Each structure stands twice: as C-alpha cells, then as structure tokens.
C-alpha positions as a LaTeX table, in Angstrom:
\begin{tabular}{lrrr}
\hline
Residue & $x$ (\AA) & $y$ (\AA) & $z$ (\AA) \\
\hline
Met1 & 33.60 & $-4.54$ & $-9.44$ \\
Thr2 & 33.34 & $-7.88$ & $-11.09$ \\
Met3 & 30.33 & $-9.21$ & $-12.91$ \\
Phe4 & 29.83 & $-11.86$ & $-10.20$ \\
Ser5 & 29.70 & $-9.26$ & $-7.44$ \\
Lys6 & 27.16 & $-7.25$ & $-9.45$ \\
Leu7 & 25.04 & $-10.39$ & $-9.88$ \\
Lys8 & 25.26 & $-11.01$ & $-6.13$ \\
Gln9 & 24.12 & $-7.44$ & $-5.46$ \\
Ile10 & 21.13 & $-7.94$ & $-7.78$ \\
Lys11 & 20.23 & $-11.18$ & $-6.00$ \\
Asp12 & 20.54 & $-9.46$ & $-2.61$ \\
Leu13 & 18.26 & $-6.64$ & $-3.79$ \\
Arg14 & 15.68 & $-9.16$ & $-5.00$ \\
Asp15 & 15.80 & $-10.93$ & $-1.64$ \\
Gln16 & 15.36 & $-7.63$ & 0.20 \\
Ala17 & 12.45 & $-6.64$ & $-2.04$ \\
Lys18 & 10.76 & $-10.01$ & $-1.49$ \\
Thr19 & 11.19 & $-9.69$ & 2.28 \\
Ile20 & 9.66 & $-6.21$ & 2.26 \\
Gln21 & 6.80 & $-7.38$ & 0.04 \\
Asn22 & 6.06 & $-10.18$ & 2.51 \\
Val23 & 6.07 & $-7.71$ & 5.41 \\
Leu24 & 3.77 & $-5.33$ & 3.54 \\
Lys25 & 1.16 & $-7.97$ & 2.70 \\
Asp26 & 0.43 & $-8.23$ & 6.43 \\
Val27 & $-0.15$ & $-4.48$ & 6.79 \\
Thr28 & $-3.82$ & $-3.47$ & 6.56 \\
Val29 & $-5.18$ & 0.06 & 6.32 \\
Glu30 & $-8.70$ & 1.38 & 5.98 \\
Gly31 & $-9.79$ & 4.66 & 4.49 \\
Ser32 & $-13.25$ & 6.13 & 4.50 \\
Ala33 & $-15.36$ & 8.95 & 3.13 \\
Ala34 & $-18.88$ & 10.35 & 3.29 \\
Trp35 & $-18.86$ & 10.32 & 7.09 \\
Gly36 & $-17.95$ & 6.64 & 7.19 \\
Lys37 & $-20.67$ & 5.56 & 4.75 \\
Ile38 & $-18.02$ & 4.12 & 2.46 \\
Ser39 & $-14.82$ & 2.39 & 3.50 \\
Ile40 & $-12.02$ & 0.69 & 1.61 \\
Ser41 & $-9.47$ & $-1.69$ & 3.10 \\
Met42 & $-6.12$ & $-2.26$ & 1.46 \\
Asn43 & $-2.99$ & $-4.23$ & 2.26 \\
Gly44 & 0.52 & $-2.79$ & 2.22 \\
Asn45 & 1.01 & $-3.94$ & $-1.36$ \\
Gln46 & $-1.82$ & $-1.56$ & $-2.32$ \\
Glu47 & $-4.26$ & $-4.35$ & $-3.14$ \\
Val48 & $-7.87$ & $-3.51$ & $-2.24$ \\
Thr49 & $-9.12$ & $-6.21$ & 0.12 \\
Ser50 & $-12.64$ & $-4.95$ & 0.81 \\
Val51 & $-15.12$ & $-2.21$ & $-0.07$ \\
Lys52 & $-18.13$ & $-1.38$ & 2.10 \\
Ile53 & $-20.87$ & 0.97 & 0.89 \\
Asp54 & $-23.83$ & 2.16 & 2.93 \\
Pro55 & $-27.01$ & 1.40 & 0.94 \\
Glu56 & $-28.05$ & 5.03 & 1.41 \\
Leu57 & $-25.38$ & 6.07 & $-1.11$ \\
Leu58 & $-26.65$ & 3.72 & $-3.81$ \\
Ser59 & $-29.49$ & 6.07 & $-4.74$ \\
Asp60 & $-27.19$ & 8.96 & $-5.75$ \\
Lys61 & $-24.65$ & 8.00 & $-8.43$ \\
Ala62 & $-22.68$ & 11.27 & $-8.25$ \\
Lys63 & $-22.33$ & 11.10 & $-4.45$ \\
Leu64 & $-21.30$ & 7.46 & $-4.64$ \\
Glu65 & $-18.65$ & 8.13 & $-7.29$ \\
Gly66 & $-17.21$ & 11.03 & $-5.30$ \\
Ala67 & $-17.25$ & 9.04 & $-2.08$ \\
Val68 & $-15.47$ & 6.06 & $-3.70$ \\
Lys69 & $-12.80$ & 8.38 & $-5.10$ \\
Asp70 & $-12.31$ & 10.12 & $-1.74$ \\
Ala71 & $-12.21$ & 6.85 & 0.21 \\
Tyr72 & $-9.71$ & 5.35 & $-2.23$ \\
Asn73 & $-7.44$ & 8.40 & $-2.02$ \\
Asp74 & $-7.67$ & 8.35 & 1.79 \\
Thr75 & $-6.75$ & 4.66 & 1.83 \\
Ile76 & $-3.80$ & 5.13 & $-0.56$ \\
Lys77 & $-2.34$ & 7.89 & 1.65 \\
Lys78 & $-2.65$ & 5.68 & 4.73 \\
Ala79 & $-1.15$ & 2.71 & 2.87 \\
Gln80 & 1.83 & 4.77 & 1.73 \\
Arg81 & 2.48 & 5.92 & 5.31 \\
Ala82 & 2.17 & 2.35 & 6.58 \\
Met83 & 4.51 & 1.10 & 3.83 \\
Ala84 & 7.12 & 3.72 & 4.71 \\
Asp85 & 6.91 & 2.79 & 8.40 \\
Ala86 & 7.17 & $-0.94$ & 7.62 \\
Met87 & 10.20 & $-0.36$ & 5.39 \\
Lys88 & 11.92 & 1.70 & 8.08 \\
Lys89 & 11.31 & $-1.03$ & 10.65 \\
Ser90 & 12.58 & $-3.77$ & 8.34 \\
Gly91 & 15.66 & $-1.83$ & 7.30 \\
Gly92 & 14.35 & $-0.80$ & 3.90 \\
Leu93 & 16.03 & $-1.53$ & 0.60 \\
Asn94 & 19.79 & $-1.16$ & 0.73 \\
Ile95 & 20.40 & 0.00 & $-2.83$ \\
Pro96 & 24.08 & 0.71 & $-3.55$ \\
Gly97 & 24.63 & 4.19 & $-4.91$ \\
Leu98 & 21.28 & 5.51 & $-3.64$ \\
Asn99 & 22.11 & 5.64 & 0.07 \\
\hline
\end{tabular}
C-alpha cells in the first residue's frame, strides 16, 4: 500500500466521521429520574441541551444530586443506543482492518 493510498484512506475516514457527527447532532434523547421531576436532554454527540428540575427537589440537596446523577446516566444510555442505531443506518465507520 502506497503512502498516497493511506492518505486517501485517512481522508475517507475523516469524511465518514464528519458525516456521522452531522447525523448524530440531529438525534435528541431525554432521560429522567425522580419520577420525572428531573429531566436531561442530550443530542447524539452527547452534548447536554437542556436540564429541567422540579422546584420541589431544590429543597433537598442530597435528593437533587442523586436525581441529577441518575437522570444523566439514563440519558447517556439512551444517547449511546441512539448513536449506535444512527451509525447502523448511516453505514457506520468503515475502518480498514477492524471490519
């Protein structure tokens, strides 16, 4: 394999990664905790886009901290599933040697 073909493969991988990143930015997931009193929305690139907290939770710091942690973890799991689905639909990354 020549150096030019390796450079082309690297460019192709970058293009594929950029395409997948663009697809993932349009994916939105929402996780929640504390019986829906806290919710976190995140895009497919795992960027938090919104956080909603019921005022009732503001009076108990420990409950709020636990609920934020649980909601975040719930959202991450959903985002990872959504990312995997989006990658499957878009063809995923075609990485030579890893297929």
